N, C-alpha and C positions, 0 to 999 in steps of 0.2 A: 597399533592400537584398532578395533572395531570400531567399525562406522557408526553403530551404536556405541560405542564406549566414547566417542570421539564427542556424537551429540550431546551426549550425558553429563560431560566433562564444561563443552560451551556452556552449557543454559544453565549448572553451576557458579559458575565464572559469571556469570553475565545476564539481563534482566532479558526478557523474550522481544522476538519479532530483529527487530534493528540493531540489536544493543551489541557494541562493541567488543570485544573481551580484551581489545590491549589500550583504553583509556588510559589506563595506567604507564602507560608508555609514551603519549602522546605528550612532547614537552607543554607547556602552559606560553602561551604567548606573553610578549610584553605588554607591563601596563598599558602602553601607547598605541597599541597596536589591538584594533577588533571588530571581528566581522559581525558584529551585531546588526542588524535591518531594525529598519522600522516595522509592522505590521505589515505582512506582504500579502496581494489580492495580483488576481489578473481577468477581467472580466471579457466574456465574448458573448455572441447572438450565437443560438441553433435553434433558426426558423421562430419561433413563438416566444422559446423558453430563454431566457436572460440564466446561462454560466460563470460562476468566479472560481475560478482554481486557488484555494489558501492556502498558506503555508501553515507547518506546523513546527519546522523548524531543521533542521539537521542534525545530524549525526556523524563523527569518523567512525571507519568502517577498519578493520585492520584483514583485506582482502585474503592475507595469504593463510590467513585462520577459519575462515569464512568458504571460500570457494571451495567446491568439490570436484573429483572427475578433471584435474588438470594437477597443473605445480605450476609453483612460483614464480619461477623463469619465466614460462606463460604467460603469466596473468600479468607481471614488469613489461614484458615487450606489448601486449594489448592497451596496455596502461600508455605506452610510452609512444605508441602512435596516436594518441589521442590528447596528447601534452600534461598528463597526469601521473603522480606516483603516489604510492600504496604509503598510506593509509588516504582512502578515499574517503570523500565528505558524501553521504546517501542525503536528499530531499527527503521528509515526511510531506504529503501534498494530500489535502482533503479538496472535498470537492463543493459547491453550491447550486443547484439546481433550483430555480424558481419557475414557476408556471401562471401566476397569477393565486392562485387558489393555492396551493404547497409551497412550504420551503422546502426542499429535499436534501439531506446532506449527504454525501457519498465516502464512508471512513472518517473516523474520529481523531486521526494522529494519537499519539502514547500519552496525553495527559500529565499527570504525577510520576506515571509508573516507569520512566526512565532515570529520574532525579533531576535535579535544580541545574538546567543553562541545557538540557537536551532535552527537546521536544517541546512540547505544552504550550504554543501558543495560538492554536486554533479558536481559542474565547477572544483574543485580541485581535486575531486576522477578521472575525465575524464581524466585530466591537466598530473594525474602522470602517465597516460596508454599509453601516447602520442596522446588525442584525443580534438578535438576542439569542442565548441559548433557549429560552422558552419559545420564539418563533418557528421553533424548526418541527414541523408536521411530522417527519418521516426520514428515518435514518436508512442508506443502505448499506452492508458490510458487505465488502467484498468477500474475508475469510477473516476467522477469531482468532486472530493477533493481536497481540498488545499494542503495535504500532498502530492499528487500525482499529483499535477497539478501547483503548486506555483514557483515551478522551469522552468517553461516557459518562464515568466517574471523576466527581471533587470529594476526597476526607469519605469516600463509601457512599456517597449519593450519586440520586439521576444529574446528571449535568443538563441533560434538556427533557423534562418533566413531560412536558407535554408530546413527544414523540414519537412514535409505533417505530419499532428498529425489524427490519428484514435483512434476514439472513440465510442462508443454505442448512435445510434439516439436516444433511449429513454433517456438518460443521456443530450442529447443535446437539448431535444423537452421541458424536465422539468425543468434544469437549466438554459439554457437561455431565459427563459419566469417568468421575478418576479411574475408572478401574479398567478405565483405558489405557491409559500409562503403563503400567505392570504388561497388559496384555501385549502392548506393540513396540514398545524399547522406547514411544517419542518421551522426550523430560515431561518430571512432573507440575515443574513451574509452569509448563502450559496450561494445563487443568487448572492451577490456583489461581493460575489471573485469569480464566473464562470466571471462573466461578466470583470473581471481584468484579468482573466488565457488566458482560451479557447476562450474568446468573443475576443481578440486581435486578435487572430488568426484567427477563424470565419470571422471578417470583410477584414482580407488580404486576405480570400478565401484560407487557408489553412489548411481546417479543413474535413476532410472525416467522415461523420457517418457511417456507418455497423450494418445492420441486424443480428439477431440471422445465427451462421452456416457460417460466412460469409468468405471465403480464401481473404484475406483483400492483402496479400504478398506472394508470392511461399513457400509453408511451412508455413503457418502462417495461424491457422483460429480461428476464435475468434465467442464463444458462450455467450449469455447471459443469466445473473442470477440472476434477477430482487430480494430483500431484502433490502439489505447494500445499494443499489442506485435504479432507477428502470432501469438504462444500465450498470450495473457492470459485467464487463467480465472476462472470463478466454482469456488466451491467447496458446494453443496447438501450440507448434513447432516442427517440425520433420523434421530430416535429416537422411537420410540411415539406417533407420529402428529405429532409436532412438529420445526420444521423451521428454517436459519437458512442464507445462504446470505454466505460470505464474496467480492464484491465486486471484489476490487483494486483497481486506479486509472481505474475510471472515474469517478470527483469525485474533483476535489482541495480545491474551494472553495466548503463548503457553500453560502455568502452569495451565491454571482456564481454559478454551474453548478445548482445547482436552481429558483434563478428562467429563467436562462437557458442551458438546458443545451446551446445550438449555438454556444458560449463557449468555445474550446479552451487545448493549453497545448504549450510548444513541445515537452517531451516525449513527443508523439502522434506515433507512426513515421507513424500516416496518419489525420490529424485529421479525413478526413470520415465515415470510418472510426470514428472514436472518439466523433464526435457523435452519430451513429447507434443506436451501440452505447449510450450514457446514456439515448436519448428512449426509446427500445422499450424498455428494462429499467424505465427509473422510471417507465412505463405499467404497466410488469407487475408490480414489484411493491406497485405502487400499487394497483390492483386485485386483487390479491391479499391484502394487508394482510400482505405478507410480512416478513417480521425481517431484517436484513441485519447484515452488519458491513463496515467500512471502514478502510481501514490511514490514511487523510489527514481523516479526520471528526475535530472535539477530542472526545479522550478519553471514554467509552472506544470511541466510533462504533461503538456500535450502537445501532437503532433503527428509525425504519418512513418511507416516505415516504406521502405525500401529492400526490393529482392535485388542483393548484386551478383547473382551468382556462387555456384557451388557451395548449398548450401548458409551462407552468408549474408548478412540485412545492414543494412544502414538506418540511425535517426535524426528526421529532420525536423525539426521544433516548429509547432505554429507560429507563423508569422507576428511580429508583432506589431502592435498598435495602438497611440496612443491618443489619439479624438476623436472629438463630436460624430455621431452617427457611426454607419456602418461600413 
């Protein structure tokens, strides 16, 4: 089967973004056992900013079907080293930045678009810290995939009625033009879902596209890194000499793609470029000891990358704190 045909078959069988093709193959948990959590948040300061990681839930992922440029045996070996087995559970993380004047959301999770029980917990997580959808002034979208934009809408209406949505212009140009599906072979479902999410805000005049290296808000610089999607973006947020970079989907599976950055995933629009972006970014983050936040690393998805030599990297979550003060 060709790569294009494989991606198409996966897309037909599943929702976009983090939709697991093998949900039906995962045995149901006994009634007495549950992994359901209360609304999940993790707050930390960055200079004068208040940042909160927000959980939209988790979804199971069959990596044998989803990962490319690898083989199941290699995937299983890498998972085994991290005490994991296939399928693995992927977090869907979003982040709230408060600067006093603005409440800025980075990505919006999957909303209703993965179906009941899979994601859709972002609004509850916001409520647990006393924030309503109406409070959100700006939304930074790392890229236009459903697990990052699905939460923009509820029943076809804007979830965040007062928010301006900032998204890379190459993604807007690509996903809001359905003719690009036939031209590129990227599954039609991606374009249909974009129309239902970003498209709703675009029609309301609430979308502001940005170019590479644009300062889109005070202290927020966006850079575009084509690969996972044409307009995939990093957001570099700084305050009082401190910084964090929200990296989007350069990483899906820590146990696999940190030690082996060349391994790609079927959601990549250009897998070769996606792998190159990952390798370059990891090396830079490790060298700079840069704090990053990622949407699919285990919640809260905030931490550092370490270079382990020979093109391999490690992930180190941020130090956990639960007390008053900094």
